KEGU-698530 format. One record per residue (C-alpha): residue in three letters; x, y negated, z. Coordinates in steps of 0.001 Angstrom, whole numbers, plus 500000, padded with zeros to 6 digits. Layout:
<recs>
ALAXYZ ...
</recs>
This chain:
<recs>
MET167372872879102196 PRO163748873868104070 ASP160714872087104286 ALA161688868811106577 GLY158207869457107755 PHE158365865448108746 LYS155912864079111545 ALA155146860681113051 PRO157034859879116399 ASN155430859198119373 ASN155005855336119308 ASN154437854940123626 LYS158520855685123497 SER160956852824123868 ILE164290853090122522 PRO165675853686126306 ASP162943856626126808 LEU164740857947123175 GLU168030857669124474 ASN167172859690127755 GLN166072862486125231 THR168923862481123224 LEU170784862870126482 GLU169298865765127194 PHE170040867223123719 TRP173425866292123599 LYS174433868181127119 LYS171696871324126572 ASN173877872037123627 ARG177005871331124186 ILE177449868565121452 PHE180761866674122880 GLU182331870180123663 LYS181746871439120241 SER183315868045118388 VAL186131868880120356 GLU186358872367119882 GLU185423872575116422 ARG188304870567115226 PRO191570871826114287 SER193803872151117381 ASP197121871075114524 ASN195022867817113787 LEU195060866206116830 TYR194259862526117255 VAL195590861105121492 PHE194132858473123446 TYR195164857420126092 ASP192701856333128868 GLY193456854157131733 PRO192051855569134933 PRO190142853108136967 PHE190053853563140838 ILE188254856184142543 SER186440853738144888 GLY184043851288144090 LEU180827851013141051 PRO181607850287137429 HIS180963847144136681 TYR180776845281133270 GLY184902845386133224 HIS184374849069133285 LEU181253849543130906 LEU183403847636128266 GLY186334848926128493 SER184406852622128341 ILE182425851769125349 ALA185626850611123324 LYS187464854456124774 ASP184211856385122831 LEU183845854316119776 ILE187344854890118472 PRO187504858708119486 ARG183921859185117806 TYR184998857533114685 TRP188025859963114738 THR186673863196115562 MET184070862605112313 LYS186770862086110273 GLY188335865458111219 LYS190648865150114418 LYS190925866678117438 VAL190194863985119923 GLU190263865572123478 ARG189076863025126253 VAL189545864197129961 TRP188844861950132629 GLY191080860493134995 TRP191476858871138256 ASP194054856658139648 ALA193821858001143649 HIS196498856628144995 GLY198249853929146361 LEU196815850789148649 THR193152850924147281 VAL192863854352149040 GLU194931853492152203 ASN192751850733153123 LYS189568852311152288 VAL190903854666154724 GLN192440852587156977 LYS189086850526157300 LYS187036853684158240 LEU189165854658160614 ASP189618850872162437 ILE193108850817161557 LYS194763847617161176 ASN197988848036159765 ARG200806850149158378 ARG202356850225161870 ASP199338851846163142 ILE199008854678160862 GLU201966855897162139 VAL200656855450165205 TYR197592857783164347 GLY199168860420162630 LEU200754860559159499 GLU199254863941157973 LYS195698863021159592 PHE195777859623157689 THR196745862255154847 GLN194075864461155397 GLU191882861095155536 CYS193033860236152169 TYR192895863453150343 LYS188935863458152223 TYR188323860179151052 THR189270860844147163 SER187388863900147201 GLU183871861973147680 VAL183731860501143785 SER180771858971143096 GLU178475860464140930 GLU177307856879140267 TRP179807856879137605 ARG178506860140136007 TRP175181857941135475 TYR177083854781133733 ILE178856856772131996 ASP176131859173130393 LYS174063856270129906 ILE176661854146127774 GLY176800857733125173 ARG180311857670126345 TRP182123861150125688 VAL184617862117128423 ASP185049865644130318 MET184570864225133971 ASP184213867989134995 ASN188100868319134269 ALA189427865286135481 TYR192917864823136709 LYS193957862349139803 THR196956861065140122 ILE197060862742143419 ASP196858866290141435 GLN200180868303142541 THR200773868911138757 TYR200856865139138240 MET203239864512140761 GLU205412866628139636 SER205773865112136299 VAL206419862017138004 MET208861863648139760 TRP210409864745136895 ALA210485861246135065 PHE211908859669138001 LYS215279862066138084 GLN215426861795134809 MET215710857884134666 TYR218434858043137689 GLU220177860349135537 LYS220348858229132930 GLY221628855412135253 LEU218325853439134747 ILE217633853495138426 TYR219583851294141411 GLU218734850740144934 GLY219794846789145566 VAL218427843980147810 TYR215366842219146189 THR213326839078146896 SER209849839545145777 LEU206135838566147438 TYR205780840899150643 CYS202438842049152818 THR203401841757156218 THR200111843400157018 CYS200781846038154130 GLY204140846276154927 THR205270846669150962 PRO205951844360148488 VAL203809842905145701 SER204097842260142050 HIS204089839188140485 PHE201393840472138407 GLU199357841921140468 VAL198904838955142252 ALA197974837078138765 MET196864839876137265 ASP193945839743140130 ASN193885835676140554 THR194319835595144258 TYR195683832506144880 LYS194070830593147520 GLU194401826608148257 VAL196500826628151240 GLU197023823930153911 ASP200653824122154923 PRO203395821570156911 SER205610819680154505 ILE208453818381156802 THR211644816449155903 VAL214606817980157883 ARG217996815376158778 PHE221045817435157928 LYS224227815779159637 VAL227246815247157474 LYS230151816876158780 GLY233338815213159286 GLU234491811917157150 GLN234125812965153704 ASN234226810803150105 PHE231332810694148823 THR229971807837151253 GLY232645805382150399 ASP233634802579151916 LEU230640803263154698 PRO230765804715158166 LYS231748808305157853 ARG229139809000161054 ASN225879809175161574 THR225418809842157710 TYR222435812749157201 ILE220954814146154469 LEU217528814786154168 ALA216663817889153199 TRP212714819144152568 THR210606821764152594 THR206744823840152791 THR208167826485155176 PRO209713825830158514 TRP210222829077159301 THR212601829270156941 ILE215027826369158632 PRO216949829191161090 SER217854830809157479 ASN219314827804155979 ARG222478828806154341 ALA222873825881151427 LEU221517822358150289 VAL220935822079146873 VAL220612818567144549 ASP220284817948141457 GLU223640817458140267 ASN222500815342136885 SER220185813260138737 ASP221159810090140446 TYR221069809580144772 VAL221207806760146931 ILE222506806000150454 VAL220273803966152804 GLU220745802461155803 HIS218130802839158086 LYS217770802103162011 ASP222047801792161910 GLU221775805664160553 TYR222283807065156781 TYR220582809118154831 VAL221301810374151179 LEU218393811455148992 ALA217127810847145806 GLU217073807855144391 ALA213552808682142368 ARG212173809574145246 LEU213289806746147904 GLU210061804224147921 SER208324807849148884 VAL209840809120151409 PHE210591805451153096 GLU206869804175151907 GLY206448801698155304 LEU209677802299156619 GLU212783799352156566 TYR215891800619155070 GLU218985799114153089 VAL220222800603149637 LYS223899800999150790 THR225198802623147727 LYS224627804776144499 VAL225861808455143759 ASN225502810813140609 GLY224619814521141751 ARG228018815837140711 GLU229524814004143175 LEU227705815587146475 LEU228904819237145559 GLY230550820628147977 VAL229557818241151128 SER229715820105154074 TYR226844819736156961 GLU226302820860160433 PRO223836823910161206 VAL220790823370162774 TYR220555826735163720 GLU222899828943164744 PHE221227832292165474 TYR222625834412162744 ALA226001833743161370 PHE227209832048158590 ASN230329832359155983 GLU232984830039154912 LYS230802828850151806 GLU227524828393153446 LEU226132825095155205 LYS227648822704151906 VAL225909821396148990 TYR225192823072146217 SER223348822659142201 PHE221526825225141227 LYS219068824681138034 GLY215268824673138984 MET215758824189142701 ALA215671820084143022 THR212819818904141892 MET212325814863141102 GLU208786814771141545 GLU208108816080145016 GLY209730816009148418 THR213497814194148722 GLY214841815688145711 ILE217279817912147449 VAL216232821159148856 HIS216997823836151642 SER218068827302150592 ALA217490830435152202 PRO218753832905150257 GLY216325836052150687 PHE212883834007150577 GLY212708833126146986 GLU213820834241143930 ILE215791831541143035 ASP217198831361146282 THR217759834341146099 LYS219597834178142879 MET221527831086143858 GLY222959832745146921 ARG223751835812144887 GLN225921833625142541 TYR227555831677145605 GLY228320834401147690 LEU226139833443150620 THR224385835650152448 ILE220901836973151937 MET218927836560154794 LEU217004840114156308 VAL215683838579159138 ILE211926839004159485 ASP211015842668159937 ASP208174844607157628 GLU205722843222159988 GLY206704839685159395 LYS208406839218162452 PHE211923837330163765 LEU214299840009164159 PRO216965839033167006 GLY220272836742166312 ASN223385838088165331 ALA225785834917166771 CYS223513833903169486 GLU220147834498170913 ASN216878833653169068 PRO213974832087170795 PHE211427832816167711 ALA212867836581167920 GLY209699838927167755 MET207311835891166700 TYR205074836352163477 PHE206733834204160530 SER203461831591160197 LYS202794831396164051 ALA206479830409164355 ASN205927826966162373 ASP204568824883164545 SER207176825817167192 ILE209996825562165241 ARG208479821883163830 GLU207958821510167771 ASP211834822366168400 LEU213138820200165308 LYS211595816905166337 ASN212439817712169632 ARG215989818081169032 GLY215703814913166818 PHE216612816933163769 LEU212788816212162272 PHE212963812836160335 LYS209202813114158852 ASP206339815726159680 GLU203181815795157173 SER200996818775155292 ILE200521818974152064 VAL197842821666150156 HIS198890823616147519 ARG198133827120145739 PHE199646830417147737 PRO199503833482147074 TYR196895836290148880 HIS197228840225148945 ASP193886840979147694 ARG193767844315149520 CYS193897842681152977 ASN193803839275152841 THR197071839020153857 LEU199192835322153293 LEU202112836649150984 ILE205771835697151846 GLN208644835460149203 ARG211186837934151439 ALA214410840167150697 GLN214281843359151398 ASN216140846745149922 SER214358848466147705 TRP214630850842144601 PHE214466849453140699 VAL214346850257137248 ASP217411848580135664 VAL214964846697132845 GLN217658844634131889 LYS219362847440130503 LEU216070848454128514 LYS215302844584127158 GLU216689845569123678 GLU215301848681123040 LEU211750847491124980 LEU211772844425122188 LYS212591847216119076 ASN210236849618120153 ASN206914846889120223 GLU207749845983116889 SER206435849295115399 VAL202876848747117851 ASN199250847079116064 TRP198258845018118547 VAL194712843404118702 PRO194765840765119195 GLU197815840780116722 TYR199074837099118955 LEU199999839268122121 LYS202625841341119758 GLU205334838236119646 GLY203269836372122103 ARG201995837837126057 PHE203421840795125484 LYS207071840056123891 ILE207454837002125914 GLY206483839061129462 LEU209325842209127816 GLU211716838765127356 GLN211420837783131116 ALA210922840768132838 PRO212860841298135662 ASP213955844344137045 TRP210909846379138627 CYS211123847213142142 ILE209320850575141868 SER209719851571145913 ARG206928851175148404 ALA207206851812152396 ARG203601853557152445 PHE202948857002152274 TRP199666857749149871 ALA201608858051146970 THR203820860411145018 PRO207386860629147206 MET210425859461145844 PRO211827862463145388 VAL215792861389147103 TRP217607863544149128 GLU220595861878151098 SER222855862953153432 GLU224344860937156527 HIS227012860204154331 GLY225528858853151320 ASP225346861629149007 ARG222266862479147219 ILE219722864821145516 ILE217466864076143113 VAL214711867002142876 GLU212260867211139910 SER209901869939140446 ALA208502871729144139 LYS210496874474142136 GLU213411873161142055 LEU213095871999145874 GLU212097875442146724 GLU215313876915145453 LEU217576873741147142 SER215698874124150359 GLY214919877906150504 GLN211754876733152043 LYS207899877201150526 VAL206734873511149599 LYS203113873066151057 ASP202442869770149369 LEU204241867127147554 HIS202413864394149890 ARG203767862676153042 PRO204313864126155639 TYR205040867267154220 ILE207617866998151715 ASP209465864668154664 ASP209973867890156391 VAL211582869808153753 VAL215436869715154407 ILE218288871029152092 LYS221572871774153484 LYS224043872247150743 ASP227992872206150949 GLY227557871815154567 LYS225748868756154088 THR222101868182155846 TYR219806866107153372 LYS216703864403154503 ARG214273862782152085 ILE214464859139152213 LYS210762857484153670 GLU209937855525151043 VAL207470856530147766 LEU206591855503144648 ASP205056852161143029 SER201685853365142086 TRP202203851804138703 PHE205080854462138144 GLU202213856821138429 ALA200141854902135951 GLY202466854612133351 SER203772857984133408 MET199828859061132724 PRO200709860234128743 TYR202598862998129783 ALA201781863656133649 GLN198101864243132168 ILE199637867555130980 HIS202416868584133188 TYR204954868148131004 PRO207540869121130834 PHE206996871645132679 GLU203561872659130515 ASN202435871462126948 ARG205577870796126136 GLU205019871480122179 LYS202040869363122108 PHE203240866514123621 GLU206565866266121558 ARG204670866622118588 ASN201477863884119556 PHE203828861044121243 PRO203473858526121076 GLY199645858715121436 ASP197427857285119053 TYR194955854651120785 ILE194512852690124149 VAL192158849728125184 GLU192458847696128492 TYR191569844458129328 VAL194104841579128574 ALA195794841860131951 GLN196956845003131683 THR200000843657128926 ARG201837842571132220 ALA201028846068134263 TRP199391848915132730 PHE200212848424128702 PHE203990846979130392 PHE204760849643132463 MET204433852722130209 HIS206034851050127384 VAL208736850773129999 LEU208576854427130928 SER208797855663127160 THR211512853360126058 ALA213652854894129382 LEU212135858704128520 PHE211705859060124995 ALA213185856376123181 THR210287855119121866 ASN206945853044122445 SER204511855044124067 PHE201452854133121979 LYS201101853362118055 ASN197507851283118561 VAL196426849028121007 ILE193241846673121830 SER193885844371124491 THR189703842750125731 GLY188994839420126986 VAL187243839337130435 MET183407838745130287 ALA182587835723132733 GLY179279835329134503 SER176246833373132485 ASP177678830115134230 GLY181274830647133190 ARG182428831412136481 LYS182988834982137845 MET180560837406137791 SER178788837182141527 LYS175544838756142491 THR175582835355145237 TYR175678833253141467 GLY172922835192140327 ASN174794834712136826 PHE174710837934135389 THR171908840888135097 ASP172900844231136873 PRO174396846653134527 LYS172253848970136149 GLU169153847694135090 VAL170281846386132079 LEU171044850021130900 GLU167340851136132069 THR165603848739130051 ILE167204847795127373 GLY169542850553126540 GLY173153851558125842 ASP172926851467122281 ALA172256847693122542 LEU174896846990125369 ARG177213848902122921 LEU176274846604120256 TYR176427843532121999 PHE180039844028123559 MET181458846046120104 SER180494843252118185 SER181925840385120774 PRO185218837955120808 LEU185876840192124014 MET187191842815121466 ILE189923840289119846 GLY191333839243123388 ASP188584836118123879 ASN186557835508126774 ALA182864835441126735 ASN180281834544128654 PHE177515837026129598 ASP173989835992127710 LEU171355838433128203 GLU169554836775125434 ASP172363837771123055 LEU172075841435124705 LYS168438841733124215 SER168363840622120405 LYS170945843925119803 LEU167426845936120550 ASN165359843376119141 LYS166620842161115955 VAL168878845447115291 LEU167969848581117268 ASN164094848256116955 PRO163768847518113074 LEU166022850288112608 TRP163885852819114340 ASN160748851006113005 SER162620851597109039 VAL162735855228110106 LYS158850855561111686 PHE157679854055109070 PHE159634856862106611 LEU158435859425108703 ILE154689858081108611 TYR154689857937105230 ALA156190861315104219 GLU153960863131106288 ALA150838860935105065 ASN152042862055101316 LYS153041865581102657 TRP156890864165101117 ASP160087867004101805 VAL163606866981101091 SER163261869340098338 LYS161327866818096241 LYS164321864421096005 VAL165374862961093330 ASP167775860169092158 SER166225856501091217 ASN166860854014088561 ASN164632851753090575 TYR167470848333090576 LEU166087847724094131 ASP166691851458095176 LYS170437850967093525 TRP170870848247095572 ILE170063849312099150 LYS172692852348098097 ILE175566849893096840 ARG174673847771100516 LEU175090851201102304 ASN177926852563100224 GLN179802848725100418 THR178975848881104448 THR180721851941105212 GLN183807850669103400 VAL183733847450105143 PHE183773849768108570 THR186131852300107646 GLU188688849492106412 ASN188442847419109822 ILE187865850464112341 GLU191151852227110970 ASN192985848408111475 TYR191224848786114903 LEU189568845626114452 VAL186027846611115994 PRO183338843244115836 PRO183780842830111663 ALA183550846621111656 VAL180240846646113951 ARG178812843123112626 SER178628845001109033 LEU176364847399110718 GLU173948844957111728 GLU173851842937108548 PHE173200845998107004 VAL170441846870109006 ASP169005843439108444 ASP168776843997104605 LEU167376847410104874 SER164413846578107630 ARG163937843078106187 TRP164666843097102763 TYR164405846894101311 VAL161888848471103586 ARG159624845646103712 ARG159970844926099200 SER159407848982098905 ARG156261849306101262 GLU153572849240098674 ARG155719851763096731 ILE156298854109100096 ASN152616853630100714 ASN151749855425097805 GLY154547858069098402 GLU156292857145095471 ASN159084860246095233 GLU162050857763094127 ALA161718855586097247 LEU160977857807099902 SER164315859837098219 THR166322856819098723 LEU164855855351102011 TYR165603859293103532 ASP168879859538101968 VAL169961856167102824 LEU168480856503106649 VAL170491860230106353 ALA173395858196105618 PHE173510855190107606 SER172989857734110182 LYS176690859007110071 THR178209855643109244 SER176794854121112221 ALA177259857209114734 PRO180437856060116401 THR178668852382117580 ILE175639853581118130 PRO175374857072118620 PHE172636857475120877 MET170230856007117923 SER172119857723115040 GLU171845861029117063 THR167895860106117114 ILE167317859046113285 TYR169562862404112337 GLN167482864959114364 ASN164147863379113064 LEU165281863226109575 VAL167302866408109475 ASN165726869680109767 TYR167906872333110850 ALA165183874578112690 GLU166257877628110310 SER168725879075109121 SER169139878958105623 ASN169902875287106667 SER173413873977106161 GLU173719870760107992 PRO175305870506111479 GLU172833870172114341 SER174460866818115475 VAL175120863468113307 HIS178334863472115962 LEU179638867453114282 CYS179467865666110894 MET182071864633108896 TYR182598860619108111 PRO180952859199104887 ASP183333858445102358 TYR182515855460099941 ASP183201854866096916 GLU184869851614095244 VAL182470849028094267 THR182488848607090821 THR182156845205088463 LYS178519846717088011 ASP178047847461091475 SER179090843649092390 GLU176962842137089677 LEU174051843769090965 LEU175123843138094544 GLU175326839306093598 MET171929839408091277 MET170064840366094557 ASN171840837394096706 ASN170969835144093984 THR167093836222094321 ARG167079836373097947 ASP168419832169097904 VAL165790831555095633 VAL163407833041097666 SER164680831623100630 LEU164191828493099441 ALA161034829068098257 LEU159468830698101541 ALA161430827238103383 VAL158810825151100948 ARG155822826984102481 MET157033826883105824 ALA157303822879105177 GLU153706822957103827 ASN151936825233106334 MET150851827288103183 LYS150794830900104172 VAL152577833995101909 ARG149320835324101212 GLN147818832533099647 PRO148948832858095642 LEU150260830203093923 SER150531829131090492 THR154530828146089792 LEU157990828149090933 TYR159952826355089008 VAL163728827465089344 GLU167305824639088843 SER170729826226088937 ILE172901823657090254 ASN175684825961089052 GLY174881826556085612 GLU173412830132086574 SER171774832330083694 GLU168203833651084863 GLN169060836632084251 SER170933836544087263 LEU167412836543088927 PHE164565839321089622 GLU161680837783088614 ASP159147839972089535 LEU160574840489092735 ILE160662836485093356 LYS157161836250092182 ASP155921839017094512 GLU157846837556097245 VAL156874833443097201 ASN153414835133095682 VAL153412833150092333 LYS152341833797089258 GLU154764832345086858 ILE158584831404087320 LYS159983828425084408 TYR163104827719084601 ASN162385824849081794 LEU161040821713084150 ASP158831819746082304 MET156609816523083897 GLU154902817760086398 VAL157642818457088378 GLY158231815422090303 GLU155273815432091978 LEU155955818865093423 LYS157378819952096503 SER161202821216096457 VAL164687822059098471 GLN167439822945097303 ASN171312824994098642 THR174551824705096762 LYS173131827638094244 TYR169749826518093558 LYS166931823736093700 VAL163277825127093630 TYR159517823112093361 LEU156592824672093670 ASN153266823722093149 THR151099823608096159 HIS148327823071094532 VAL145132826169095087 THR142738826280092664 GLU139634828287093169 ASP140381831353091183 LEU143836831052093533 GLY141646830442096958 LEU139270833484096633 GLU142463835669095543 GLY144155834787099058 LEU140835835459100455 ALA141190838737099216 ARG144849838869100499 GLU143560837613104081 MET140414840388103678 VAL142970843094103105 ARG145361842577106627 SER142075841907108587 ILE140479845295107772 GLN144138846690108019 ASP144156845050111683 LEU141015846562112800 ARG142454850079111326 LYS145469849519113584 ALA143279848768116561 LYS140720851878116213 GLY143925854230115724 VAL143039855106112215 SER145327857331110695 VAL147133856638107480 GLY145616858435104250 ASP141881858455106552 LEU139362856387104416 VAL136645853984106543 ASN133648852429105707 VAL133900848406106394 GLU130717845589107565 TYR131662842495106230 SER129399838919106615 GLY127021838599104230 GLU127915834895102999 GLU127919833615099293 LYS131813833589099584 ASN132049836912101038 ARG129484838305098447 LYS131391836603095635 LEU134761837832096886 PHE134004841445097176 ASP132386841264093554 ILE135893840223091833 TYR138067841988094714 GLY136542844443096042 GLU137991847694094499 HIS141486845794095172 ILE140687845684098830 LYS139587849344098368 LYS142834850311097656 LYS145010848502099496 ALA143089848829102793 GLY141600852386102401 VAL138445851586102335 LYS135676854124101236 GLY132523851798100959 PHE131595848326101888 LYS127967846880103613 ALA126796843504103697 GLY126597842416107708 SER127034840288110109 GLU130431840561110901 LEU133413842190109758 LYS134006845269111632 ILE134805849210110854 LEU131585851231110762 ASP131656854897112597 
</recs>
């Protein structure tokens, strides 16, 4: 290796300045591209990147995920793997549609059709082409390597084609069907909304709703009343949705609970015994008889509204698990199948009509049996009208209000309703057994998600509604004839062959114009588009246009090796990828997954500029730097699924306690390597126990990091690096300062080796600092140098198994540091500077440790004592002491005249060194010093003059009036 030509770095550059310099070096020399190109194509490591929405700026959640998406691929690249990393944009769906609607001042879905679907589609294209370059700034500043220039988008024709292929494959396997489904529905967007989307975005709000009790008159003379009169008997049912009363098909009781019939104002009322006092509070009544819920089953009653026709099974009392509750209302609920999942399940079980009486705008449809006066009225606005009508017609027993939590659509802030609609579904129930089996081979971090949240989500998952009555998405590739025949298309080529038409674009409205004529029948595409989660879940194959391209590459490397997103994706992206991969390939989609927690503001609330509970990430990256943020996130509980609050001081500590000390250690080496004209050709192995110890610690750190990172346990891996920096800077460098100052070859050789090796060990975690160290210490300027031009092109360091001898040395050093720490604690308690020598340190081993477990010379130097004794004598009882679980130490704090003078000598050295630094005197340059000519100073220089000269770089002394460096 050629002469390194070490130079002391510019002290004025901050860590963020150094990171900017490194970023320029990476870009200029294409280091990221080379890290991919130089690895063999037959040794892939596959990372799947969940693409962010194309709108908005990155926040801390994005940065957390992006750093986690960078660290693991960097590690495996250095292990020799080819890790391709291409950025993706989620560019379809309501997010984009809503942005474009806002721009065009379009209020809802119906207005889009009025505006013109082709014009709207072109506006969506335009919006998704205007990706903010600010994303690139953030991604660069956190040190993430990813190809953004060749990013894929879910709107790419190739991507959409792979999604269509997936749909056809699943349809032909019998895994997709059409049916009626009840789900949350947004009347503004005109689309169903999945439960997991609402839970994921925490969009519930406190809402004041009606709370009404309705009188349903029992029909005819029925036996459940016993000897009571068979007339004027009413069942009291409770609801918070008066607008569903016109759709009433049944009343529901709990067959295992007791009910009572009470007389009130010459009329008889049926309700749960447990709810009697609450419902009749303040009213006069008399309990006439008690009946069991089972006795009420089959009781018929008269309809309240007759707008919609009834069948023979309706207008009766039923029981259905989970519907009637004894905690609220009357213990009897009204059921309108089609407006609530559980109501719909009950309706299907008993053959009741699924009520499709609210259109996609949330307005009542006309009646099919008689005129509906509420037709055309928006459901929530009909509440008051229906309440008033029920009151006027004598059906309203009680009219109150209740406050409860209800979901809103985060896209448009519209109250969501439960509504039945014709939809297309993935038959998740058919896949359940295989989904659970495929989860068994996945490595989950945190581990409890595997058998907990994710598995439970699989077990409880309903069929997946995949159709949307929207526009900007991959179209459902289904063409139907008027006779109900279907053709499912998997590609543009197939569609062109079937239709004889050129496919201009797979988006609506262009694909809607493509008509297939076959066997005398005309087939037109259905209007629905696919749920954007179907697209997101298709990412592993759609991003590379499988199976139309890259078939061998995909099949050889599927499932992917690694994914990471925040914990809510267990119900979203992770779930849908798992469903699609199981359906298409009979396997899981990923081998290893990290599910991160959620970061809140400093006060525990959601991060908000209004609350002022976090520091802007741009300011953090500009003033503290990307590596500090990486350490902060990657060492935190967030990386094992726990939540955390933003803590600026903790973030700053990564700069002040890790990065700055590490960089200071590098600068210290460079200063004295330059001053002593040391170069790498002089490098030797050292037998010094301190040098051996730091190399063993580095080997141990490399082992801990490797073992944890390969198990995807990021926090303990990263913390091992931080602990090593502490040992390196606060112990090794400080203890080796004099040896390095003097240019001792063994010390300089050791520090050089350790810093270069550590730059490789830490490269995946702190890529900027690691590169800075590598560039300053490894000279590749001359052609004879065989070292890679970047630390990120190096192979990751191997480690040796720690031997018994190594362990003994580590233990001995730990014991030594324990004793030093205790002795220094005594000094601090006594307010005695370490520069003041003391006579004796007494050490007592609580666990019977031998003195051979301590490095005595190191302790003497560190604690600044003349002697260490293990056999305690009478003097000890008067000394200051402190202890831990291993040792008790006693320190003689009496300062003799000679010790006091020696202490002054050390203070003098320190003062002169401070003067040198203030004047900018270079290391190695000698200076003349004037000192105050007091008696004590003359005596000091007579005894310790030569010592001070050597330690402080002094040529000569002159007595004068004050301490200063002479020109």
